[in-house]
C-alpha positions as CSV (number, residue, x, y, z in Angstrom):
1,M,11.1,-0.6,-8.1
2,T,13.6,1.9,-9.6
3,T,11.9,4.7,-7.7
4,L,12.0,2.8,-4.4
5,H,15.7,1.9,-4.9
6,A,16.5,5.6,-5.6
7,V,14.7,6.8,-2.5
8,T,16.2,4.2,-0.3
9,H,19.8,4.4,-1.6
10,G,22.2,4.1,1.2
11,H,19.6,2.7,3.5
12,T,21.2,0.9,6.5
13,S,18.6,1.3,9.3
14,A,16.2,-1.4,10.4
15,A,12.6,-1.0,11.4
16,L,12.1,1.5,14.2
17,P,11.0,0.1,17.6
18,V,7.2,-0.5,17.9
19,R,5.0,-0.9,20.9
20,D,2.3,-3.4,21.9
21,I,-1.2,-1.8,21.6
22,G,-4.7,-2.9,22.5
23,A,-8.3,-2.1,21.9
24,G,-8.1,0.9,24.3
25,D,-5.5,2.4,21.9
26,L,-7.9,2.0,19.0
27,R,-10.7,3.8,20.9
28,S,-8.3,6.6,22.0
29,A,-7.1,7.1,18.4
30,L,-10.6,7.3,17.1
31,R,-11.6,9.8,19.9
32,S,-8.5,11.9,19.1
33,G,-9.3,11.7,15.4
34,F,-12.8,13.0,16.0
35,D,-11.5,15.8,18.2
36,D,-9.2,16.9,15.4
37,F,-12.1,16.8,13.0
38,I,-14.2,19.0,15.3
39,A,-11.3,21.4,15.9
40,M,-10.5,21.7,12.2
41,P,-13.8,21.0,10.3
42,T,-13.5,23.6,7.6
43,H,-10.0,22.7,6.6
44,V,-10.5,19.0,6.7
45,I,-13.8,19.0,4.8
46,F,-12.2,21.2,2.1
47,I,-9.4,18.7,1.6
48,S,-11.6,15.6,1.8
49,L,-14.2,16.8,-0.7
50,I,-12.2,15.0,-3.3
51,Y,-13.5,11.7,-2.0
52,P,-17.2,12.1,-2.6
53,I,-16.4,13.8,-5.9
54,I,-14.3,10.8,-7.0
55,G,-17.0,8.4,-5.8
56,I,-19.7,10.1,-7.9
57,V,-17.4,10.2,-10.9
58,L,-16.8,6.5,-10.6
59,A,-20.5,5.8,-10.4
60,V,-21.0,7.8,-13.6
61,M,-18.1,6.1,-15.3
62,T,-19.5,2.6,-14.5
63,S,-23.0,3.4,-15.8
64,D,-21.8,1.8,-19.0
65,G,-22.7,-1.9,-18.9
66,N,-19.1,-3.1,-19.6
67,L,-17.8,-1.1,-16.6
68,I,-20.6,-1.8,-14.1
69,P,-18.9,-4.9,-12.6
70,L,-15.9,-2.7,-11.6
71,L,-18.0,-0.3,-9.5
72,F,-17.6,-2.3,-6.3
73,P,-13.8,-3.0,-6.8
74,L,-13.2,0.7,-7.6
75,A,-15.2,1.9,-4.6
76,S,-13.7,-0.5,-2.2
77,G,-10.3,0.4,-3.6
78,F,-10.5,3.7,-1.6
79,A,-9.3,1.7,1.4
80,L,-6.2,0.7,-0.5
81,I,-5.0,4.2,-1.5
82,G,-6.6,6.0,1.5
83,P,-3.4,6.0,3.6
84,F,-1.5,7.9,0.9
85,A,-4.4,10.3,0.2
86,A,-4.6,11.3,3.8
87,V,-1.1,12.8,3.9
88,G,-2.5,16.4,4.5
89,L,-4.6,15.2,7.4
90,Y,-1.6,13.6,9.1
91,E,0.3,16.9,8.8
92,L,-2.7,18.9,10.2
93,S,-2.9,16.6,13.3
94,R,0.8,16.9,13.8
95,R,0.6,20.7,13.7
96,R,-2.4,20.9,16.0
97,A,-0.5,18.7,18.6
98,Q,2.4,21.2,18.5
99,G,0.2,24.2,18.7
100,L,1.0,25.4,15.2
101,D,-1.2,27.0,12.6
102,T,-3.6,24.4,11.2
103,G,-4.9,26.3,8.3
104,W,-5.4,24.1,5.2
105,A,-2.7,26.0,3.4
106,H,-0.2,24.3,5.8
107,A,-1.4,20.8,5.1
108,F,1.7,20.0,3.0
109,T,4.2,22.7,4.1
110,G,6.0,20.4,6.6
111,L,7.2,18.0,3.9
112,R,10.8,18.0,2.8
113,R,12.2,16.8,-0.5
114,R,13.3,13.5,1.0
115,A,9.8,12.9,2.5
116,V,8.1,13.7,-0.8
117,G,10.3,11.1,-2.6
118,S,9.5,8.5,0.1
119,L,5.8,9.3,-0.1
120,L,5.8,8.9,-3.8
121,A,7.6,5.5,-3.5
122,V,5.0,4.2,-0.9
123,G,2.2,5.8,-2.9
124,G,3.5,3.9,-6.0
125,L,3.4,0.7,-4.1
126,L,-0.2,1.3,-2.9
127,A,-1.2,2.2,-6.4
128,T,0.3,-1.0,-7.7
129,I,-1.7,-3.0,-5.1
130,F,-4.8,-1.2,-6.2
131,V,-4.3,-2.0,-9.9
132,C,-3.6,-5.6,-9.1
133,W,-6.8,-5.7,-7.1
134,L,-8.7,-4.4,-10.2
135,V,-7.1,-6.9,-12.5
136,V,-8.0,-9.8,-10.1
137,A,-11.5,-8.5,-9.7
138,Q,-12.0,-8.2,-13.5
139,G,-10.4,-11.7,-14.0
140,L,-12.9,-13.2,-11.5
141,Y,-15.8,-11.6,-13.3
142,W,-14.6,-12.8,-16.7
143,A,-14.1,-16.3,-15.4
144,L,-17.6,-16.5,-14.0
145,Y,-19.6,-14.3,-16.5
146,D,-17.5,-14.5,-19.7
147,S,-18.7,-11.6,-22.0
148,Y,-22.0,-10.9,-20.2
149,A,-22.5,-7.1,-19.8
150,P,-25.3,-6.0,-17.5
151,A,-27.5,-3.2,-18.8
152,T,-28.0,-1.4,-15.4
153,I,-26.5,-1.4,-12.0
154,L,-29.7,-2.7,-10.4
155,G,-29.9,-5.5,-13.0
156,F,-26.3,-6.5,-12.2
157,A,-27.0,-6.4,-8.5
158,H,-30.1,-8.7,-8.9
159,E,-28.0,-11.1,-11.0
160,V,-25.3,-11.2,-8.4
161,V,-27.5,-11.9,-5.3
162,T,-29.9,-14.4,-7.0
163,T,-27.7,-16.7,-8.9
164,Q,-25.0,-19.3,-8.0
165,R,-22.3,-17.6,-10.1
166,G,-23.2,-14.4,-8.4
167,W,-22.7,-15.9,-5.0
168,A,-19.4,-17.3,-6.2
169,L,-18.4,-13.9,-7.4
170,I,-19.3,-12.4,-4.0
171,A,-17.4,-15.1,-2.1
172,L,-14.3,-15.2,-4.2
173,G,-14.3,-11.4,-4.6
174,N,-14.4,-10.8,-0.9
175,L,-11.7,-13.3,-0.3
176,A,-9.4,-11.6,-2.8
177,G,-10.3,-8.2,-1.5
178,F,-9.5,-9.3,2.1
179,A,-6.1,-10.6,0.9
180,F,-5.3,-7.3,-0.8
181,S,-6.6,-5.3,2.2
182,L,-4.4,-7.3,4.6
183,I,-1.3,-6.6,2.5
184,T,-2.2,-2.9,2.3
185,L,-2.8,-2.7,6.1
186,A,0.5,-4.3,6.9
187,V,2.6,-2.0,4.6
188,S,0.7,1.2,5.3
189,V,-0.7,1.2,8.8
190,V,2.2,3.5,10.0
191,S,4.4,3.9,7.0
192,V,2.9,7.1,5.5
193,P,2.4,9.0,8.8
194,L,5.9,7.9,9.8
195,I,7.3,9.5,6.7
196,V,5.2,12.7,7.4
197,G,6.3,12.8,11.0
198,R,9.9,11.8,10.9
199,H,10.9,12.1,7.2
200,V,12.3,8.6,7.1
201,D,13.1,6.8,3.9
202,A,10.5,4.6,2.3
203,L,12.2,1.3,3.2
204,T,12.4,2.2,6.9
205,A,8.8,3.2,6.9
206,L,7.6,0.0,5.2
207,E,9.8,-2.2,7.5
208,T,8.4,-0.4,10.6
209,S,4.8,-0.8,9.4
210,V,5.2,-4.5,8.8
211,A,7.0,-4.9,12.2
212,A,4.0,-3.1,13.8
213,F,1.6,-5.4,12.2
214,R,3.5,-8.5,13.2
215,K,3.7,-7.3,16.8
216,N,0.0,-6.4,16.9
217,P,-1.8,-8.7,14.4
218,R,-5.1,-9.0,16.2
219,T,-5.4,-5.4,17.2
220,L,-4.5,-4.0,13.8
221,L,-6.7,-6.5,12.1
222,A,-9.5,-5.1,14.3
223,W,-8.5,-1.6,13.2
224,G,-8.7,-2.8,9.6
225,F,-12.3,-4.0,10.1
226,I,-13.2,-0.7,11.8
227,V,-11.8,1.3,8.9
228,A,-13.7,-0.9,6.4
229,G,-16.9,-0.6,8.3
230,M,-16.7,3.2,8.6
231,L,-15.9,3.4,4.8
232,I,-18.9,1.4,4.0
233,L,-21.1,3.6,6.1
234,G,-19.6,6.7,4.5
235,S,-20.1,5.3,1.0
236,L,-23.8,4.5,1.4
237,P,-25.3,7.9,0.6
238,L,-23.6,8.4,-2.8
239,F,-20.2,8.5,-1.1
240,V,-21.0,11.9,0.5
241,G,-20.4,10.5,4.0
242,L,-16.8,10.0,3.1
243,A,-16.3,13.8,3.5
244,V,-16.7,13.1,7.2
245,V,-15.5,9.5,7.6
246,M,-12.2,10.0,5.7
247,P,-10.9,12.9,7.7
248,I,-11.8,11.3,11.0
249,L,-10.0,8.1,9.9
250,G,-7.1,10.1,8.6
251,H,-6.6,11.9,11.9
252,A,-7.2,8.8,13.9
253,T,-4.5,7.0,11.9
254,W,-2.0,9.7,12.8
255,H,-2.8,9.2,16.5
256,L,-2.6,5.4,16.2
257,Y,0.9,5.8,14.6
258,E,2.0,7.9,17.5
259,R,0.9,5.1,19.9
260,I,2.6,2.4,17.9
261,V,6.0,3.8,17.0
262,A,8.3,4.3,19.9
263,G,10.6,7.3,20.3
């Protein structure tokens, strides 16, 4: 909170004007994101290699029985911190639209000190949401399983899908995950690309993102399901697919932001 206050000191502006969008805008944003990926494949894959690497590391970390129940919350948590992690992709999309050099070395060159501070504030908020999600997920597991520690991932998966407490964990975990994802979607759908594009302060970015969600709840909820579905597909082959899915989604998010925020 101290960081956010420091970044937004002197803040007087309200949320920026936002537009109504529809399903056609989502399709257009995805097409533009794919076009950016095709036009800048080497640079984008280089940046996004971190995602499959992190995924594999998480899988190794949770091979210990006490950590296995956190594998799904950790993996699904990518969606909570993804908007912040895609900062470089937003900048590349911005530079390509303006006909500037899109080499990966320029992925962060357009950021100013004020923008960096605002990004850190929003990133801190997203990280806090992520940690809260992990705490809730672990709490649900302890409430249903007490001190039970599965020996293997496959054994835990069998326990979850074949027992009543496993079904309860799935149901309650998905409900909690949906709530955290909804909060994240509302505060980050345009906030991070807005900071990258216009160097606004963190509070303005967050207010504008929430205003965009309130104006387009159904459309942006559909966007959230699209993102979740694509992340699941990208995670299936040992997270390697994220090297393609994440850059496409990152670029598409930039183009969606441009369609939502007026001016």
